N, CA, C and O atoms as CSV, one atom per row, in Angstrom:
chain,resi,resn,atom,element,x,y,z
A,1,MET,N,N,109.012,83.010,103.187
A,1,MET,CA,C,107.787,82.885,102.993
A,1,MET,C,C,107.523,82.083,101.814
A,1,MET,O,O,108.022,82.406,100.736
A,2,LYS,N,N,106.812,81.108,101.925
A,2,LYS,CA,C,106.663,80.440,100.440
A,2,LYS,C,C,105.345,81.142,99.703
A,2,LYS,O,O,104.216,81.109,100.193
A,3,THR,N,N,105.683,81.783,98.443
A,3,THR,CA,C,104.332,82.225,97.748
A,3,THR,C,C,103.776,81.762,96.354
A,3,THR,O,O,104.508,81.350,95.454
A,4,ILE,N,N,102.250,81.883,96.251
A,4,ILE,CA,C,101.775,81.102,95.250
A,4,ILE,C,C,101.231,82.504,94.244
A,4,ILE,O,O,101.004,83.672,94.559
A,5,THR,N,N,101.150,81.778,92.925
A,5,THR,CA,C,100.223,82.858,92.170
A,5,THR,C,C,98.658,82.377,92.164
A,5,THR,O,O,98.200,81.235,92.162
A,6,VAL,N,N,97.978,83.683,92.160
A,6,VAL,CA,C,96.740,83.080,92.121
A,6,VAL,C,C,95.976,82.509,90.912
A,6,VAL,O,O,94.780,82.752,90.745
A,7,ASP,N,N,96.539,81.913,90.259
A,7,ASP,CA,C,95.696,81.050,89.098
A,7,ASP,C,C,96.298,79.899,89.875
A,7,ASP,O,O,95.321,79.168,90.042
A,8,GLN,N,N,97.186,79.396,90.364
A,8,GLN,CA,C,96.958,78.340,91.310
A,8,GLN,C,C,96.140,77.978,92.355
A,8,GLN,O,O,96.341,76.921,92.951
A,9,LEU,N,N,95.314,78.663,92.629
A,9,LEU,CA,C,93.861,78.876,93.496
A,9,LEU,C,C,93.019,78.622,92.911
A,9,LEU,O,O,93.029,78.796,91.692
A,10,LYS,N,N,91.664,77.962,93.752
A,10,LYS,CA,C,90.530,78.191,93.043
A,10,LYS,C,C,89.692,78.994,94.446
A,10,LYS,O,O,89.317,78.295,95.387
A,11,LEU,N,N,89.525,80.104,94.444
A,11,LEU,CA,C,88.788,80.940,95.381
A,11,LEU,C,C,87.607,81.059,95.634
A,11,LEU,O,O,87.040,81.283,94.564
A,12,LYS,N,N,86.915,81.038,96.425
A,12,LYS,CA,C,85.320,80.583,96.884
A,12,LYS,C,C,84.648,81.999,96.148
A,12,LYS,O,O,85.242,83.072,96.256
A,13,LYS,N,N,83.405,81.890,95.423
A,13,LYS,CA,C,82.886,83.260,94.692
A,13,LYS,C,C,82.029,84.320,95.717
A,13,LYS,O,O,81.688,85.486,95.513
A,14,HIS,N,N,81.786,83.298,97.094
A,14,HIS,CA,C,80.853,83.999,98.062
A,14,HIS,C,C,81.288,83.462,99.617
A,14,HIS,O,O,81.267,82.260,99.881
A,15,LEU,N,N,81.562,84.175,100.311
A,15,LEU,CA,C,81.855,84.050,101.419
A,15,LEU,C,C,80.519,84.193,102.444
A,15,LEU,O,O,79.835,85.214,102.367
A,16,SER,N,N,80.231,83.295,103.255
A,16,SER,CA,C,79.202,83.372,104.283
A,16,SER,C,C,79.466,84.835,105.332
A,16,SER,O,O,80.557,85.404,105.299
A,17,MET,N,N,78.308,85.342,106.254
A,17,MET,CA,C,78.710,85.999,107.064
A,17,MET,C,C,79.538,85.186,108.203
A,17,MET,O,O,80.274,85.764,109.004
A,18,ILE,N,N,79.386,84.132,108.190
A,18,ILE,CA,C,80.219,83.237,109.364
A,18,ILE,C,C,81.757,83.318,108.782
A,18,ILE,O,O,82.601,83.861,109.494
A,19,GLU,N,N,82.106,82.827,107.595
A,19,GLU,CA,C,83.076,83.100,107.243
A,19,GLU,C,C,83.814,84.522,107.271
A,19,GLU,O,O,84.936,84.735,107.730
A,20,GLN,N,N,82.982,85.410,106.707
A,20,GLN,CA,C,83.787,86.568,107.143
A,20,GLN,C,C,84.520,87.348,108.323
A,20,GLN,O,O,85.476,88.124,108.367
A,21,ILE,N,N,83.396,86.639,109.530
A,21,ILE,CA,C,84.074,86.990,110.498
A,21,ILE,C,C,84.983,86.138,111.349
A,21,ILE,O,O,85.731,86.484,112.264
A,22,THR,N,N,84.678,84.590,110.687
A,22,THR,CA,C,85.786,84.332,111.163
A,22,THR,C,C,86.858,84.581,110.549
A,22,THR,O,O,87.830,84.413,111.286
A,23,LEU,N,N,87.258,85.085,108.969
A,23,LEU,CA,C,88.757,85.312,108.706
A,23,LEU,C,C,89.203,87.026,109.070
A,23,LEU,O,O,90.273,87.566,108.791
A,24,LYS,N,N,88.246,87.520,109.635
A,24,LYS,CA,C,88.573,88.913,110.544
A,24,LYS,C,C,89.243,88.570,111.671
A,24,LYS,O,O,90.136,89.359,111.979
A,25,ASP,N,N,89.032,87.317,112.620
A,25,ASP,CA,C,89.047,86.944,113.494
A,25,ASP,C,C,90.657,86.112,113.581
A,25,ASP,O,O,91.519,86.148,114.459
A,26,ILE,N,N,90.606,85.445,112.378
A,26,ILE,CA,C,91.833,84.743,112.170
A,26,ILE,C,C,93.203,85.720,112.115
A,26,ILE,O,O,94.305,85.508,112.619
A,27,LEU,N,N,92.730,86.884,111.311
A,27,LEU,CA,C,93.540,88.101,110.753
A,27,LEU,C,C,94.112,89.071,112.014
A,27,LEU,O,O,94.942,89.977,112.091
A,28,TYR,N,N,93.288,88.441,112.876
A,28,TYR,CA,C,93.514,89.752,113.973
A,28,TYR,C,C,94.300,89.040,115.117
A,28,TYR,O,O,94.836,89.701,116.006
A,29,THR,N,N,94.364,87.541,115.070
A,29,THR,CA,C,95.161,86.847,115.905
A,29,THR,C,C,96.371,86.750,114.879
A,29,THR,O,O,97.472,86.958,115.390
A,30,TRP,N,N,96.361,86.551,113.919
A,30,TRP,CA,C,97.822,86.060,113.273
A,30,TRP,C,C,98.648,87.492,113.022
A,30,TRP,O,O,99.804,87.452,112.600
A,31,VAL,N,N,98.103,88.531,113.256
A,31,VAL,CA,C,99.014,89.606,113.269
A,31,VAL,C,C,99.363,90.476,114.854
A,31,VAL,O,O,99.600,91.670,115.041
A,32,GLY,N,N,99.286,89.452,115.729
A,32,GLY,CA,C,99.425,89.607,117.061
A,32,GLY,C,C,98.202,90.509,118.117
A,32,GLY,O,O,98.478,91.134,119.141
A,33,SER,N,N,97.121,90.372,117.628
A,33,SER,CA,C,95.991,91.260,118.471
A,33,SER,C,C,96.329,92.620,118.581
A,33,SER,O,O,96.647,93.056,119.687
A,34,PRO,N,N,96.302,93.519,117.375
A,34,PRO,CA,C,96.387,95.263,117.840
A,34,PRO,C,C,95.474,95.181,118.890
A,34,PRO,O,O,94.617,94.340,119.162
A,35,THR,N,N,95.854,96.308,119.474
A,35,THR,CA,C,94.780,97.280,120.409
A,35,THR,C,C,93.607,97.734,119.825
A,35,THR,O,O,92.484,97.740,120.331
A,36,GLU,N,N,94.044,98.224,118.407
A,36,GLU,CA,C,93.003,99.145,117.992
A,36,GLU,C,C,91.804,98.239,117.804
A,36,GLU,O,O,90.746,98.867,117.762
A,37,GLY,N,N,91.697,96.958,117.682
A,37,GLY,CA,C,90.865,96.004,117.170
A,37,GLY,C,C,90.600,95.894,116.145
A,37,GLY,O,O,90.777,96.965,115.563
A,38,VAL,N,N,90.133,94.922,115.330
A,38,VAL,CA,C,90.634,94.444,113.833
A,38,VAL,C,C,89.874,95.510,112.281
A,38,VAL,O,O,90.215,95.888,111.160
A,39,ASP,N,N,88.751,95.584,113.176
A,39,ASP,CA,C,88.083,96.695,112.404
A,39,ASP,C,C,88.552,98.119,112.335
A,39,ASP,O,O,88.444,98.847,111.349
A,40,ASP,N,N,89.096,98.443,113.515
A,40,ASP,CA,C,89.911,99.789,113.219
A,40,ASP,C,C,91.239,99.902,112.501
A,40,ASP,O,O,91.704,100.853,111.872
A,41,TYR,N,N,91.819,98.503,112.788
A,41,TYR,CA,C,93.039,98.615,112.446
A,41,TYR,C,C,93.278,98.326,110.812
A,41,TYR,O,O,94.184,98.641,110.040
A,42,PHE,N,N,92.088,97.611,110.665
A,42,PHE,CA,C,92.406,96.820,108.919
A,42,PHE,C,C,91.231,97.659,108.116
A,42,PHE,O,O,91.532,98.116,107.014
A,43,GLU,N,N,90.032,97.853,108.585
A,43,GLU,CA,C,89.084,98.616,108.163
A,43,GLU,C,C,88.758,97.771,106.831
A,43,GLU,O,O,89.051,98.142,105.695
A,44,LEU,N,N,88.156,96.676,107.136
A,44,LEU,CA,C,87.997,95.454,105.928
A,44,LEU,C,C,86.264,95.653,105.528
A,44,LEU,O,O,85.247,96.092,106.066
A,45,GLU,N,N,86.744,94.931,104.036
A,45,GLU,CA,C,85.264,95.219,103.514
A,45,GLU,C,C,84.999,94.220,102.402
A,45,GLU,O,O,85.580,94.194,101.317
A,46,TYR,N,N,84.017,93.381,102.831
A,46,TYR,CA,C,83.674,92.582,102.012
A,46,TYR,C,C,82.992,92.738,100.687
A,46,TYR,O,O,81.895,93.261,100.491
A,47,THR,N,N,84.148,91.986,99.436
A,47,THR,CA,C,83.776,92.363,98.337
A,47,THR,C,C,83.786,91.018,97.492
A,47,THR,O,O,84.374,89.994,97.838
A,48,GLU,N,N,83.106,91.167,96.425
A,48,GLU,CA,C,82.787,90.000,95.132
A,48,GLU,C,C,83.083,90.555,93.829
A,48,GLU,O,O,82.220,90.476,92.954
A,49,ASP,N,N,84.000,91.011,93.633
A,49,ASP,CA,C,84.842,91.359,92.608
A,49,ASP,C,C,84.975,90.198,91.329
A,49,ASP,O,O,84.319,90.303,90.293
A,50,VAL,N,N,85.601,89.473,91.503
A,50,VAL,CA,C,86.264,88.417,90.766
A,50,VAL,C,C,86.207,87.218,91.699
A,50,VAL,O,O,86.177,86.066,91.267
A,51,PHE,N,N,86.195,87.480,92.804
A,51,PHE,CA,C,86.379,86.499,93.695
A,51,PHE,C,C,85.868,87.115,95.517
A,51,PHE,O,O,86.145,88.176,96.076
A,52,ALA,N,N,85.418,86.453,95.790
A,52,ALA,CA,C,85.152,86.980,97.348
A,52,ALA,C,C,86.164,87.107,98.423
A,52,ALA,O,O,86.788,86.090,98.726
A,53,LYS,N,N,86.496,88.600,99.253
A,53,LYS,CA,C,87.252,88.830,99.765
A,53,LYS,C,C,87.150,89.490,100.838
A,53,LYS,O,O,86.148,90.204,100.876
A,54,MET,N,N,88.156,89.536,102.190
A,54,MET,CA,C,87.917,90.732,102.804
A,54,MET,C,C,89.163,91.488,102.917
A,54,MET,O,O,90.297,91.221,103.314
A,55,GLU,N,N,88.411,92.821,102.297
A,55,GLU,CA,C,89.673,93.627,101.470
A,55,GLU,C,C,89.778,95.251,102.314
A,55,GLU,O,O,88.912,96.094,102.548
A,56,LYS,N,N,91.262,95.195,102.616
A,56,LYS,CA,C,91.929,96.289,103.066
A,56,LYS,C,C,90.935,97.559,102.000
A,56,LYS,O,O,91.017,97.560,100.772
A,57,THR,N,N,90.233,98.344,102.632
A,57,THR,CA,C,89.436,99.509,101.854
A,57,THR,C,C,90.180,100.894,101.942
A,57,THR,O,O,90.275,101.584,100.927
A,58,SER,N,N,90.696,101.300,103.110
A,58,SER,CA,C,91.203,102.548,103.237
A,58,SER,C,C,92.660,102.722,103.080
A,58,SER,O,O,93.494,102.064,103.703
A,59,GLN,N,N,92.936,103.689,102.172
A,59,GLN,CA,C,94.258,103.923,102.182
A,59,GLN,C,C,95.065,104.787,102.841
A,59,GLN,O,O,96.085,105.292,102.370
A,60,LYS,N,N,94.583,104.979,104.023
A,60,LYS,CA,C,95.109,106.071,104.755
A,60,LYS,C,C,96.145,105.689,105.871
A,60,LYS,O,O,97.018,106.388,106.383
A,61,THR,N,N,95.761,104.236,106.128
A,61,THR,CA,C,96.862,103.627,106.606
A,61,THR,C,C,97.716,101.926,106.172
A,61,THR,O,O,97.158,100.829,106.188
A,62,ASP,N,N,98.685,102.117,105.936
A,62,ASP,CA,C,99.502,100.830,105.047
A,62,ASP,C,C,99.524,99.622,106.439
A,62,ASP,O,O,100.372,99.847,107.304
A,63,VAL,N,N,98.927,98.809,106.565
A,63,VAL,CA,C,99.357,97.535,107.580
A,63,VAL,C,C,100.554,96.808,106.420
A,63,VAL,O,O,100.690,96.527,105.229
A,64,MET,N,N,101.392,96.745,107.985
A,64,MET,CA,C,102.825,95.919,107.396
A,64,MET,C,C,102.580,94.440,108.171
A,64,MET,O,O,102.356,94.371,109.379
A,65,LEU,N,N,102.650,93.386,107.368
A,65,LEU,CA,C,102.804,91.792,107.959
A,65,LEU,C,C,104.169,91.579,107.974
A,65,LEU,O,O,105.087,92.335,107.657
A,66,HIS,N,N,104.175,90.201,108.476
A,66,HIS,CA,C,105.354,89.760,108.586
A,66,HIS,C,C,106.226,89.782,107.261
A,66,HIS,O,O,105.589,89.442,106.264
A,67,GLY,N,N,107.481,90.096,107.060
A,67,GLY,CA,C,108.307,90.175,106.263
A,67,GLY,C,C,107.929,91.540,105.524
A,67,GLY,O,O,107.815,91.452,104.301
A,68,ASN,N,N,107.782,92.425,105.938
A,68,ASN,CA,C,108.047,93.994,105.619
A,68,ASN,C,C,106.728,93.664,103.954
A,68,ASN,O,O,107.096,93.869,102.797
A,69,VAL,N,N,105.509,93.228,104.274
A,69,VAL,CA,C,104.741,92.941,103.117
A,69,VAL,C,C,103.593,93.823,103.135
A,69,VAL,O,O,103.390,94.392,104.207
A,70,HIS,N,N,102.956,94.012,102.368
A,70,HIS,CA,C,101.634,95.098,102.617
A,70,HIS,C,C,100.528,94.467,102.586
A,70,HIS,O,O,100.336,93.820,101.556
A,71,PHE,N,N,99.400,94.424,103.697
A,71,PHE,CA,C,98.690,93.864,103.427
A,71,PHE,C,C,97.742,94.015,102.373
A,71,PHE,O,O,97.904,95.158,101.946
A,72,ARG,N,N,96.332,93.132,101.382
A,72,ARG,CA,C,95.724,93.378,100.807
A,72,ARG,C,C,94.237,92.862,100.780
A,72,ARG,O,O,93.288,93.599,100.513
A,73,TYR,N,N,94.143,91.716,101.038
A,73,TYR,CA,C,92.963,91.145,101.537
A,73,TYR,C,C,93.258,89.871,101.934
A,73,TYR,O,O,94.429,89.489,101.948
A,74,ILE,N,N,91.929,88.833,102.411
A,74,ILE,CA,C,92.131,87.616,103.335
A,74,ILE,C,C,91.053,87.009,102.388
A,74,ILE,O,O,90.271,87.819,101.889
A,75,THR,N,N,90.901,85.651,102.064
A,75,THR,CA,C,89.675,85.151,101.758
A,75,THR,C,C,90.216,83.565,101.726
A,75,THR,O,O,91.400,83.240,101.814
A,76,LEU,N,N,89.225,82.769,101.600
A,76,LEU,CA,C,89.328,81.406,101.666
A,76,LEU,C,C,89.365,80.806,99.931
A,76,LEU,O,O,89.056,81.478,98.947
A,77,THR,N,N,89.845,79.329,99.939
A,77,THR,CA,C,90.005,78.686,98.880
A,77,THR,C,C,88.610,77.557,98.726
A,77,THR,O,O,88.110,77.254,99.809
A,78,GLU,N,N,88.090,77.050,97.719
A,78,GLU,CA,C,87.030,75.990,97.659
A,78,GLU,C,C,87.583,74.988,98.649
A,78,GLU,O,O,86.775,74.070,98.786
A,79,ASP,N,N,88.517,74.854,99.284
A,79,ASP,CA,C,89.222,73.716,100.413
A,79,ASP,C,C,89.307,74.571,101.513
A,79,ASP,O,O,90.098,74.188,102.375
A,80,ASN,N,N,88.651,75.743,101.759
A,80,ASN,CA,C,88.919,76.489,103.272
A,80,ASN,C,C,90.216,76.314,103.515
A,80,ASN,O,O,90.611,75.681,104.494
A,81,GLN,N,N,91.075,76.912,102.560
A,81,GLN,CA,C,92.362,77.152,103.043
A,81,GLN,C,C,92.276,79.051,103.298
A,81,GLN,O,O,91.568,79.844,102.677
A,82,ILE,N,N,93.017,79.268,104.137
A,82,ILE,CA,C,93.229,80.588,104.239
A,82,ILE,C,C,94.070,81.076,103.481
A,82,ILE,O,O,95.113,80.438,103.333
A,83,VAL,N,N,93.870,82.550,102.647
A,83,VAL,CA,C,94.562,82.971,101.974
A,83,VAL,C,C,94.951,84.194,101.800
A,83,VAL,O,O,94.059,84.914,101.352
A,84,ILE,N,N,96.163,84.810,102.025
A,84,ILE,CA,C,96.065,86.372,102.251
A,84,ILE,C,C,96.793,86.774,100.862
A,84,ILE,O,O,97.770,86.193,100.390
A,85,GLY,N,N,96.190,87.769,100.363
A,85,GLY,CA,C,97.041,88.613,99.385
A,85,GLY,C,C,97.602,89.578,99.685
A,85,GLY,O,O,96.984,90.271,100.494
A,86,PHE,N,N,98.820,90.050,99.283
A,86,PHE,CA,C,99.737,91.071,100.213
A,86,PHE,C,C,100.782,91.605,99.047
A,86,PHE,O,O,101.223,90.755,98.273
A,87,LEU,N,N,101.216,93.053,98.886
A,87,LEU,CA,C,102.158,93.613,98.033
A,87,LEU,C,C,103.502,93.051,98.667
A,87,LEU,O,O,103.516,92.789,99.870
A,88,ASP,N,N,104.503,92.884,97.972
A,88,ASP,CA,C,105.887,92.493,98.148
A,88,ASP,C,C,106.774,94.083,98.003
A,88,ASP,O,O,106.234,95.162,97.761
A,89,SER,N,N,107.992,93.890,98.188
A,89,SER,CA,C,108.880,95.238,98.276
A,89,SER,C,C,108.799,95.637,96.652
A,89,SER,O,O,109.484,96.594,96.290
A,90,ASN,N,N,108.311,95.216,96.062
A,90,ASN,CA,C,108.332,95.611,94.446
A,90,ASN,C,C,107.044,95.868,94.015
A,90,ASN,O,O,106.719,95.917,92.828
A,91,SER,N,N,106.169,96.065,95.126
A,91,SER,CA,C,104.476,95.961,94.649
A,91,SER,C,C,104.037,95.325,93.963
A,91,SER,O,O,103.361,95.665,92.991
A,92,GLU,N,N,104.348,94.110,94.342
A,92,GLU,CA,C,103.736,92.843,92.939
A,92,GLU,C,C,102.762,91.974,94.051
A,92,GLU,O,O,103.106,91.451,95.111
A,93,LEU,N,N,101.913,92.004,93.640
A,93,LEU,CA,C,100.667,91.121,94.272
A,93,LEU,C,C,100.962,89.501,94.219
A,93,LEU,O,O,100.856,88.709,93.283
A,94,LYS,N,N,101.383,89.314,95.622
A,94,LYS,CA,C,101.520,87.684,96.154
A,94,LYS,C,C,100.337,87.303,96.854
A,94,LYS,O,O,99.608,88.027,97.533
A,95,HIS,N,N,100.201,85.778,96.551
A,95,HIS,CA,C,99.696,85.448,97.381
A,95,HIS,C,C,100.468,84.203,98.598
A,95,HIS,O,O,101.555,83.672,98.372
A,96,ARG,N,N,99.709,83.954,99.734
A,96,ARG,CA,C,100.111,83.323,100.624
A,96,ARG,C,C,99.022,82.551,101.318
A,96,ARG,O,O,98.083,83.095,101.898
A,97,ILE,N,N,99.224,81.090,101.215
A,97,ILE,CA,C,98.513,80.174,102.109
A,97,ILE,C,C,98.662,80.146,103.731
A,97,ILE,O,O,99.820,79.806,103.974
A,98,ILE,N,N,98.072,80.329,104.709
A,98,ILE,CA,C,98.613,80.394,106.388
A,98,ILE,C,C,97.674,79.284,106.389
A,98,ILE,O,O,96.772,78.938,105.627
A,99,SER,N,N,98.248,78.742,107.681
A,99,SER,CA,C,97.101,77.770,108.541
A,99,SER,C,C,97.077,78.119,109.868
A,99,SER,O,O,97.533,79.175,110.307
A,100,LEU,N,N,96.641,77.398,110.409
A,100,LEU,CA,C,96.478,77.782,112.313
A,100,LEU,C,C,97.717,77.533,112.459
A,100,LEU,O,O,98.252,78.501,113.000
A,101,ASP,N,N,98.372,76.789,112.264
A,101,ASP,CA,C,99.385,76.214,112.945
A,101,ASP,C,C,100.346,77.377,113.226
A,101,ASP,O,O,101.167,77.371,114.143
A,102,GLU,N,N,100.149,78.461,112.271
A,102,GLU,CA,C,101.539,79.848,112.375
A,102,GLU,C,C,101.074,80.586,113.343
A,102,GLU,O,O,101.706,81.586,113.684
A,103,MET,N,N,99.630,80.160,114.100
A,103,MET,CA,C,99.395,81.481,114.510
A,103,MET,C,C,99.768,81.073,116.277
A,103,MET,O,O,99.706,81.949,117.139
C-alpha cells in the first residue's frame, strides 16, 4: 500500500450532501459490504475541522481495513480523489488515495 503525507494533498474544505453520501457508499463497497450497513459499521459523522471529512466517531468499535490498519476517515481532494485516513501498526496517521478500480 503506497501512503502519502497529508501536506501532499489539497483536501476539500466542504463536502456537499451528495459527496458525503457517495463517500459512505464507496467506503461500504471498498470494505466488502458488511451486513451491518455502513452507518452501523462505521458510525461516520461529517466534520469540517481542518478539512471536510466523513470521520469515525465511535471508539467502541475499531474498524480494521486492508493490511491491518485502523480506519479514521474518508474525504476528497480538490481534484475529487478519494482519500482514506488510517492509523498504521505504530498508531501513526497515514493517508491513501484509493481508486474505483480497487473496488
